[in-house]
Each structure stands twice: as C-alpha cells, then as structure tokens.
Biotite code that builds the C-alpha atoms (Angstrom):
import biotite.structure as struc

atoms = struc.array([
    struc.Atom([0.022, 0.314, -0.120], chain_id="A", res_id=1, res_name="MET", atom_name="CA", element="C"),
    struc.Atom([2.700, 2.623, 1.103], chain_id="A", res_id=2, res_name="GLU", atom_name="CA", element="C"),
    struc.Atom([3.930, 2.050, -3.010], chain_id="A", res_id=3, res_name="ALA", atom_name="CA", element="C"),
    struc.Atom([0.749, 2.343, -4.227], chain_id="A", res_id=4, res_name="ARG", atom_name="CA", element="C"),
    struc.Atom([0.305, 5.564, -2.272], chain_id="A", res_id=5, res_name="LEU", atom_name="CA", element="C"),
    struc.Atom([3.548, 6.888, -3.789], chain_id="A", res_id=6, res_name="ALA", atom_name="CA", element="C"),
    struc.Atom([2.309, 6.290, -7.183], chain_id="A", res_id=7, res_name="LEU", atom_name="CA", element="C"),
    struc.Atom([-0.917, 5.688, -8.052], chain_id="A", res_id=8, res_name="GLU", atom_name="CA", element="C"),
    struc.Atom([-2.225, 9.703, -6.671], chain_id="A", res_id=9, res_name="PRO", atom_name="CA", element="C"),
    struc.Atom([0.578, 10.710, -9.177], chain_id="A", res_id=10, res_name="GLN", atom_name="CA", element="C"),
    struc.Atom([-0.690, 8.959, -11.867], chain_id="A", res_id=11, res_name="LEU", atom_name="CA", element="C"),
    struc.Atom([-4.096, 10.142, -11.164], chain_id="A", res_id=12, res_name="ALA", atom_name="CA", element="C"),
    struc.Atom([-2.761, 13.823, -11.161], chain_id="A", res_id=13, res_name="GLY", atom_name="CA", element="C"),
    struc.Atom([-1.417, 13.399, -14.691], chain_id="A", res_id=14, res_name="LEU", atom_name="CA", element="C"),
    struc.Atom([-4.440, 11.433, -15.933], chain_id="A", res_id=15, res_name="ALA", atom_name="CA", element="C"),
    struc.Atom([-6.456, 14.900, -15.126], chain_id="A", res_id=16, res_name="ALA", atom_name="CA", element="C"),
    struc.Atom([-3.820, 16.832, -17.732], chain_id="A", res_id=17, res_name="THR", atom_name="CA", element="C"),
    struc.Atom([-3.058, 14.254, -20.359], chain_id="A", res_id=18, res_name="LYS", atom_name="CA", element="C"),
    struc.Atom([-6.278, 11.861, -20.598], chain_id="A", res_id=19, res_name="ALA", atom_name="CA", element="C"),
    struc.Atom([-7.884, 11.674, -23.970], chain_id="A", res_id=20, res_name="ARG", atom_name="CA", element="C"),
    struc.Atom([-11.552, 10.564, -24.785], chain_id="A", res_id=21, res_name="ALA", atom_name="CA", element="C"),
    struc.Atom([-10.845, 7.150, -25.025], chain_id="A", res_id=22, res_name="GLU", atom_name="CA", element="C"),
    struc.Atom([-9.111, 7.323, -21.850], chain_id="A", res_id=23, res_name="HIS", atom_name="CA", element="C"),
    struc.Atom([-11.857, 8.504, -20.112], chain_id="A", res_id=24, res_name="LEU", atom_name="CA", element="C"),
    struc.Atom([-14.480, 6.285, -21.740], chain_id="A", res_id=25, res_name="ALA", atom_name="CA", element="C"),
    struc.Atom([-12.266, 3.239, -20.176], chain_id="A", res_id=26, res_name="ALA", atom_name="CA", element="C"),
    struc.Atom([-12.190, 4.912, -16.551], chain_id="A", res_id=27, res_name="ILE", atom_name="CA", element="C"),
    struc.Atom([-16.266, 5.223, -17.106], chain_id="A", res_id=28, res_name="GLU", atom_name="CA", element="C"),
    struc.Atom([-16.646, 1.673, -17.870], chain_id="A", res_id=29, res_name="GLN", atom_name="CA", element="C"),
    struc.Atom([-14.840, 0.592, -15.002], chain_id="A", res_id=30, res_name="ALA", atom_name="CA", element="C"),
    struc.Atom([-16.526, 2.403, -12.770], chain_id="A", res_id=31, res_name="VAL", atom_name="CA", element="C"),
    struc.Atom([-19.870, 1.723, -13.940], chain_id="A", res_id=32, res_name="ARG", atom_name="CA", element="C"),
    struc.Atom([-19.090, -1.989, -14.206], chain_id="A", res_id=33, res_name="ARG", atom_name="CA", element="C"),
    struc.Atom([-18.055, -2.084, -10.537], chain_id="A", res_id=34, res_name="GLY", atom_name="CA", element="C"),
    struc.Atom([-21.078, -0.769, -9.650], chain_id="A", res_id=35, res_name="ALA", atom_name="CA", element="C"),
    struc.Atom([-23.150, -2.817, -11.820], chain_id="A", res_id=36, res_name="GLU", atom_name="CA", element="C"),
    struc.Atom([-21.771, -6.387, -10.549], chain_id="A", res_id=37, res_name="THR", atom_name="CA", element="C"),
    struc.Atom([-22.905, -7.899, -7.604], chain_id="A", res_id=38, res_name="ALA", atom_name="CA", element="C"),
    struc.Atom([-20.138, -10.951, -7.095], chain_id="A", res_id=39, res_name="ASP", atom_name="CA", element="C"),
    struc.Atom([-16.713, -10.421, -5.430], chain_id="A", res_id=40, res_name="LEU", atom_name="CA", element="C"),
    struc.Atom([-14.816, -11.689, -8.325], chain_id="A", res_id=41, res_name="GLN", atom_name="CA", element="C"),
    struc.Atom([-16.296, -9.727, -10.853], chain_id="A", res_id=42, res_name="SER", atom_name="CA", element="C"),
    struc.Atom([-15.871, -6.423, -8.865], chain_id="A", res_id=43, res_name="TRP", atom_name="CA", element="C"),
    struc.Atom([-11.961, -6.916, -8.164], chain_id="A", res_id=44, res_name="GLY", atom_name="CA", element="C"),
    struc.Atom([-11.670, -7.128, -12.010], chain_id="A", res_id=45, res_name="ARG", atom_name="CA", element="C"),
    struc.Atom([-13.366, -4.087, -12.518], chain_id="A", res_id=46, res_name="TRP", atom_name="CA", element="C"),
    struc.Atom([-11.730, -2.487, -9.358], chain_id="A", res_id=47, res_name="ASP", atom_name="CA", element="C"),
    struc.Atom([-8.250, -3.639, -10.807], chain_id="A", res_id=48, res_name="ALA", atom_name="CA", element="C"),
    struc.Atom([-9.599, -2.261, -14.753], chain_id="A", res_id=49, res_name="ALA", atom_name="CA", element="C"),
    struc.Atom([-10.292, 1.100, -13.206], chain_id="A", res_id=50, res_name="PHE", atom_name="CA", element="C"),
    struc.Atom([-7.162, 1.295, -11.520], chain_id="A", res_id=51, res_name="HIS", atom_name="CA", element="C"),
    struc.Atom([-5.041, 0.344, -14.946], chain_id="A", res_id=52, res_name="ARG", atom_name="CA", element="C"),
    struc.Atom([-7.015, 2.626, -16.759], chain_id="A", res_id=53, res_name="ALA", atom_name="CA", element="C"),
    struc.Atom([-6.432, 6.054, -14.672], chain_id="A", res_id=54, res_name="VAL", atom_name="CA", element="C"),
    struc.Atom([-2.724, 4.655, -15.186], chain_id="A", res_id=55, res_name="ALA", atom_name="CA", element="C"),
    struc.Atom([-2.808, 4.546, -18.997], chain_id="A", res_id=56, res_name="GLN", atom_name="CA", element="C"),
    struc.Atom([-4.336, 7.654, -19.008], chain_id="A", res_id=57, res_name="ALA", atom_name="CA", element="C"),
    struc.Atom([-1.124, 9.079, -17.478], chain_id="A", res_id=58, res_name="ALA", atom_name="CA", element="C"),
    struc.Atom([0.469, 8.229, -20.816], chain_id="A", res_id=59, res_name="GLN", atom_name="CA", element="C"),
    struc.Atom([3.579, 7.753, -18.748], chain_id="A", res_id=60, res_name="ASN", atom_name="CA", element="C"),
    struc.Atom([5.552, 4.250, -20.560], chain_id="A", res_id=61, res_name="PRO", atom_name="CA", element="C"),
    struc.Atom([7.571, 4.510, -17.301], chain_id="A", res_id=62, res_name="LEU", atom_name="CA", element="C"),
    struc.Atom([4.934, 5.251, -14.747], chain_id="A", res_id=63, res_name="LEU", atom_name="CA", element="C"),
    struc.Atom([2.771, 2.405, -16.168], chain_id="A", res_id=64, res_name="LEU", atom_name="CA", element="C"),
    struc.Atom([5.423, -0.142, -15.747], chain_id="A", res_id=65, res_name="GLY", atom_name="CA", element="C"),
    struc.Atom([6.060, 0.306, -12.212], chain_id="A", res_id=66, res_name="LEU", atom_name="CA", element="C"),
    struc.Atom([2.167, 0.465, -12.120], chain_id="A", res_id=67, res_name="PHE", atom_name="CA", element="C"),
    struc.Atom([1.911, -3.107, -13.686], chain_id="A", res_id=68, res_name="ASP", atom_name="CA", element="C"),
    struc.Atom([4.675, -4.553, -11.277], chain_id="A", res_id=69, res_name="GLN", atom_name="CA", element="C"),
    struc.Atom([2.089, -2.916, -8.270], chain_id="A", res_id=70, res_name="LEU", atom_name="CA", element="C"),
    struc.Atom([-0.690, -4.504, -9.987], chain_id="A", res_id=71, res_name="GLN", atom_name="CA", element="C"),
    struc.Atom([1.262, -7.929, -10.221], chain_id="A", res_id=72, res_name="ALA", atom_name="CA", element="C"),
    struc.Atom([1.550, -8.392, -6.333], chain_id="A", res_id=73, res_name="CYS", atom_name="CA", element="C"),
    struc.Atom([-2.001, -7.130, -5.991], chain_id="A", res_id=74, res_name="ARG", atom_name="CA", element="C"),
    struc.Atom([-2.964, -10.366, -8.137], chain_id="A", res_id=75, res_name="ALA", atom_name="CA", element="C"),
    struc.Atom([-1.370, -12.838, -5.689], chain_id="A", res_id=76, res_name="ARG", atom_name="CA", element="C"),
    struc.Atom([-3.721, -14.941, -3.538], chain_id="A", res_id=77, res_name="ALA", atom_name="CA", element="C"),
    struc.Atom([-2.808, -13.750, -0.424], chain_id="A", res_id=78, res_name="GLU", atom_name="CA", element="C"),
    struc.Atom([-3.943, -10.213, -1.562], chain_id="A", res_id=79, res_name="TRP", atom_name="CA", element="C"),
    struc.Atom([-7.201, -12.154, -2.769], chain_id="A", res_id=80, res_name="GLY", atom_name="CA", element="C"),
    struc.Atom([-8.094, -13.804, 0.141], chain_id="A", res_id=81, res_name="ARG", atom_name="CA", element="C"),
    struc.Atom([-7.661, -10.511, 2.350], chain_id="A", res_id=82, res_name="LEU", atom_name="CA", element="C"),
    struc.Atom([-10.098, -8.784, 0.311], chain_id="A", res_id=83, res_name="ARG", atom_name="CA", element="C"),
    struc.Atom([-12.727, -11.535, 0.691], chain_id="A", res_id=84, res_name="ALA", atom_name="CA", element="C"),
    struc.Atom([-12.588, -11.232, 3.698], chain_id="A", res_id=85, res_name="ASN", atom_name="CA", element="C"),
    struc.Atom([-12.472, -7.668, 4.088], chain_id="A", res_id=86, res_name="ALA", atom_name="CA", element="C"),
    struc.Atom([-14.520, -6.002, 1.058], chain_id="A", res_id=87, res_name="ALA", atom_name="CA", element="C"),
    struc.Atom([-17.997, -5.713, 2.619], chain_id="A", res_id=88, res_name="THR", atom_name="CA", element="C"),
    struc.Atom([-20.500, -4.892, 0.682], chain_id="A", res_id=89, res_name="GLU", atom_name="CA", element="C"),
    struc.Atom([-20.397, -1.417, 2.565], chain_id="A", res_id=90, res_name="ALA", atom_name="CA", element="C"),
    struc.Atom([-16.825, -1.077, 1.508], chain_id="A", res_id=91, res_name="ILE", atom_name="CA", element="C"),
    struc.Atom([-17.440, -1.840, -2.260], chain_id="A", res_id=92, res_name="ARG", atom_name="CA", element="C"),
    struc.Atom([-20.097, 0.812, -2.579], chain_id="A", res_id=93, res_name="ARG", atom_name="CA", element="C"),
    struc.Atom([-17.912, 3.302, -0.665], chain_id="A", res_id=94, res_name="ARG", atom_name="CA", element="C"),
    struc.Atom([-14.907, 2.740, -3.295], chain_id="A", res_id=95, res_name="SER", atom_name="CA", element="C"),
    struc.Atom([-17.035, 3.001, -6.312], chain_id="A", res_id=96, res_name="VAL", atom_name="CA", element="C"),
    struc.Atom([-18.417, 6.347, -4.833], chain_id="A", res_id=97, res_name="ALA", atom_name="CA", element="C"),
    struc.Atom([-14.515, 7.257, -4.603], chain_id="A", res_id=98, res_name="GLU", atom_name="CA", element="C"),
    struc.Atom([-13.771, 5.741, -8.233], chain_id="A", res_id=99, res_name="HIS", atom_name="CA", element="C"),
    struc.Atom([-16.728, 8.103, -9.669], chain_id="A", res_id=100, res_name="ARG", atom_name="CA", element="C"),
    struc.Atom([-15.051, 11.191, -7.366], chain_id="A", res_id=101, res_name="ARG", atom_name="CA", element="C"),
    struc.Atom([-11.902, 10.298, -9.433], chain_id="A", res_id=102, res_name="ILE", atom_name="CA", element="C"),
    struc.Atom([-13.419, 9.962, -12.608], chain_id="A", res_id=103, res_name="LEU", atom_name="CA", element="C"),
    struc.Atom([-15.025, 13.328, -11.903], chain_id="A", res_id=104, res_name="GLU", atom_name="CA", element="C"),
    struc.Atom([-12.042, 15.196, -11.121], chain_id="A", res_id=105, res_name="ALA", atom_name="CA", element="C"),
    struc.Atom([-9.745, 13.487, -14.120], chain_id="A", res_id=106, res_name="ILE", atom_name="CA", element="C"),
    struc.Atom([-12.739, 14.259, -16.819], chain_id="A", res_id=107, res_name="ALA", atom_name="CA", element="C"),
    struc.Atom([-13.146, 17.801, -15.274], chain_id="A", res_id=108, res_name="GLY", atom_name="CA", element="C"),
    struc.Atom([-9.271, 18.033, -15.487], chain_id="A", res_id=109, res_name="ARG", atom_name="CA", element="C"),
    struc.Atom([-8.149, 19.161, -12.111], chain_id="A", res_id=110, res_name="ASP", atom_name="CA", element="C"),
    struc.Atom([-4.979, 17.575, -11.337], chain_id="A", res_id=111, res_name="PRO", atom_name="CA", element="C"),
    struc.Atom([-4.563, 18.450, -7.510], chain_id="A", res_id=112, res_name="ALA", atom_name="CA", element="C"),
    struc.Atom([-8.635, 17.239, -7.041], chain_id="A", res_id=113, res_name="GLU", atom_name="CA", element="C"),
    struc.Atom([-7.503, 13.971, -8.726], chain_id="A", res_id=114, res_name="ALA", atom_name="CA", element="C"),
    struc.Atom([-4.294, 13.247, -6.967], chain_id="A", res_id=115, res_name="HIS", atom_name="CA", element="C"),
    struc.Atom([-6.325, 14.066, -3.780], chain_id="A", res_id=116, res_name="ALA", atom_name="CA", element="C"),
    struc.Atom([-9.487, 11.821, -4.318], chain_id="A", res_id=117, res_name="ALA", atom_name="CA", element="C"),
    struc.Atom([-6.668, 8.851, -5.460], chain_id="A", res_id=118, res_name="MET", atom_name="CA", element="C"),
    struc.Atom([-4.699, 9.602, -2.210], chain_id="A", res_id=119, res_name="TRP", atom_name="CA", element="C"),
    struc.Atom([-8.102, 9.619, -0.124], chain_id="A", res_id=120, res_name="GLU", atom_name="CA", element="C"),
    struc.Atom([-9.552, 6.227, -1.831], chain_id="A", res_id=121, res_name="HIS", atom_name="CA", element="C"),
    struc.Atom([-5.906, 4.636, -1.035], chain_id="A", res_id=122, res_name="LEU", atom_name="CA", element="C"),
    struc.Atom([-6.134, 5.630, 2.435], chain_id="A", res_id=123, res_name="GLN", atom_name="CA", element="C"),
    struc.Atom([-9.572, 3.992, 2.761], chain_id="A", res_id=124, res_name="SER", atom_name="CA", element="C"),
    struc.Atom([-8.164, 0.837, 1.065], chain_id="A", res_id=125, res_name="ILE", atom_name="CA", element="C"),
    struc.Atom([-5.213, 1.038, 3.530], chain_id="A", res_id=126, res_name="THR", atom_name="CA", element="C"),
    struc.Atom([-7.674, 1.255, 6.744], chain_id="A", res_id=127, res_name="ALA", atom_name="CA", element="C"),
    struc.Atom([-9.896, -1.532, 5.522], chain_id="A", res_id=128, res_name="MET", atom_name="CA", element="C"),
    struc.Atom([-6.309, -3.959, 5.071], chain_id="A", res_id=129, res_name="VAL", atom_name="CA", element="C"),
    struc.Atom([-5.532, -2.451, 8.502], chain_id="A", res_id=130, res_name="ARG", atom_name="CA", element="C"),
    struc.Atom([-8.767, -3.761, 9.993], chain_id="A", res_id=131, res_name="GLU", atom_name="CA", element="C"),
    struc.Atom([-8.449, -6.938, 8.586], chain_id="A", res_id=132, res_name="ALA", atom_name="CA", element="C"),
    struc.Atom([-5.285, -7.898, 9.360], chain_id="A", res_id=133, res_name="LEU", atom_name="CA", element="C"),
    struc.Atom([-6.594, -6.761, 13.133], chain_id="A", res_id=134, res_name="ARG", atom_name="CA", element="C"),
    struc.Atom([-9.848, -8.893, 12.297], chain_id="A", res_id=135, res_name="ALA", atom_name="CA", element="C"),
    struc.Atom([-7.269, -11.868, 12.145], chain_id="A", res_id=136, res_name="GLY", atom_name="CA", element="C"),
    struc.Atom([-7.531, -11.949, 8.010], chain_id="A", res_id=137, res_name="HIS", atom_name="CA", element="C"),
    struc.Atom([-3.883, -12.121, 7.645], chain_id="A", res_id=138, res_name="GLY", atom_name="CA", element="C"),
    struc.Atom([-1.847, -12.939, 4.813], chain_id="A", res_id=139, res_name="TRP", atom_name="CA", element="C"),
    struc.Atom([-1.673, -16.599, 5.568], chain_id="A", res_id=140, res_name="SER", atom_name="CA", element="C"),
    struc.Atom([-4.728, -16.948, 6.719], chain_id="A", res_id=141, res_name="GLY", atom_name="CA", element="C"),
    struc.Atom([-3.978, -17.198, 10.093], chain_id="A", res_id=142, res_name="ALA", atom_name="CA", element="C"),
    struc.Atom([-4.653, -14.557, 13.052], chain_id="A", res_id=143, res_name="ALA", atom_name="CA", element="C"),
    struc.Atom([-2.178, -11.974, 12.660], chain_id="A", res_id=144, res_name="ALA", atom_name="CA", element="C"),
    struc.Atom([-2.294, -8.528, 14.639], chain_id="A", res_id=145, res_name="ALA", atom_name="CA", element="C"),
    struc.Atom([-0.495, -5.603, 12.919], chain_id="A", res_id=146, res_name="PRO", atom_name="CA", element="C"),
    struc.Atom([2.431, -3.989, 14.870], chain_id="A", res_id=147, res_name="PRO", atom_name="CA", element="C"),
    struc.Atom([1.474, -1.519, 16.968], chain_id="A", res_id=148, res_name="GLU", atom_name="CA", element="C"),
    struc.Atom([3.352, 1.409, 15.188], chain_id="A", res_id=149, res_name="ASP", atom_name="CA", element="C"),
    struc.Atom([2.783, 1.114, 11.915], chain_id="A", res_id=150, res_name="PRO", atom_name="CA", element="C"),
    struc.Atom([6.273, 2.539, 11.004], chain_id="A", res_id=151, res_name="GLU", atom_name="CA", element="C"),
    struc.Atom([7.986, 0.295, 13.196], chain_id="A", res_id=152, res_name="ARG", atom_name="CA", element="C"),
    struc.Atom([7.731, -3.416, 12.018], chain_id="A", res_id=153, res_name="PRO", atom_name="CA", element="C"),
    struc.Atom([7.024, -6.224, 14.498], chain_id="A", res_id=154, res_name="ALA", atom_name="CA", element="C"),
    struc.Atom([10.313, -8.063, 15.274], chain_id="A", res_id=155, res_name="ALA", atom_name="CA", element="C"),
])
C-alpha cells in the first residue's frame, strides 16, 4: 500500500492533464461495471481495470510499467484472500463512490483534485487492510495482528 500511495495519486494527477477521450471512456466503463457487479470476483476485476485505466490515462510508459509491477503484487492469492475477507458490500459501495470522484476530477481536468481523490481512496483501502489484519485475516489466513506502530515493523 505504501508503494501504491507513492505512485497512484501521481498517476491520477497526470491523467487529469493528459487523458484522451478513450481513456476517460475506459475509466468510466470500469466505474460503471464495478458499480453494477454483485459478486466479489467481478468487482475485483473491475476495480483492477479502473486503476489500470487511470494509469494508462497518465500516458507515461515508465510509470505504467511501475504500476503493472504493483498490480502483479495485487494479483497474488494472499491479496485476494484478504480482499475476500475484508471487502464487504458497504466497502465496495464506498469504493465505487471514491472511483466516481476520481473519474470526475480526471474528466474535469483537475490534477490536484484527482491526486487528492486517489490519495483518499488509497487511504481508505489501507484502513480496510489494517482492520482486516486486526480481525485476524492475515496473509496466511491465520490470525495476524499488525504492529502497534505502523512505522516500526514487528520483530
């Protein structure tokens, strides 16, 4: 999540200045389809499609490559298990609303708002991940509590 927070808000800001009509259409489609889907697996695919469409709209091949590396980490089974345990219907609805806000900022050509909206969305996801870990839905499926101080890893 730290890597996503470092990269994706920047991509959203760039997208607001550089996105073409086809990029906006792809982002909008991912938001719409994510809102329409009822099952977790389809929602996850449209969530990933949304984030990739934003990255593509930034039109920076090097940053897109970095984004793809992050996506590869998100595609791991451990992340999927954590998502399945944590992504409630309410969280998915909130995520769709956050995606819409990002889309609106990009379509409105507002890089500062796009950056802020993506930052807040990823902070929301970070909170969901931390809560899932506190609830015992760790990467291995076993109970795992995060360190008390998120800046200092557990021994």
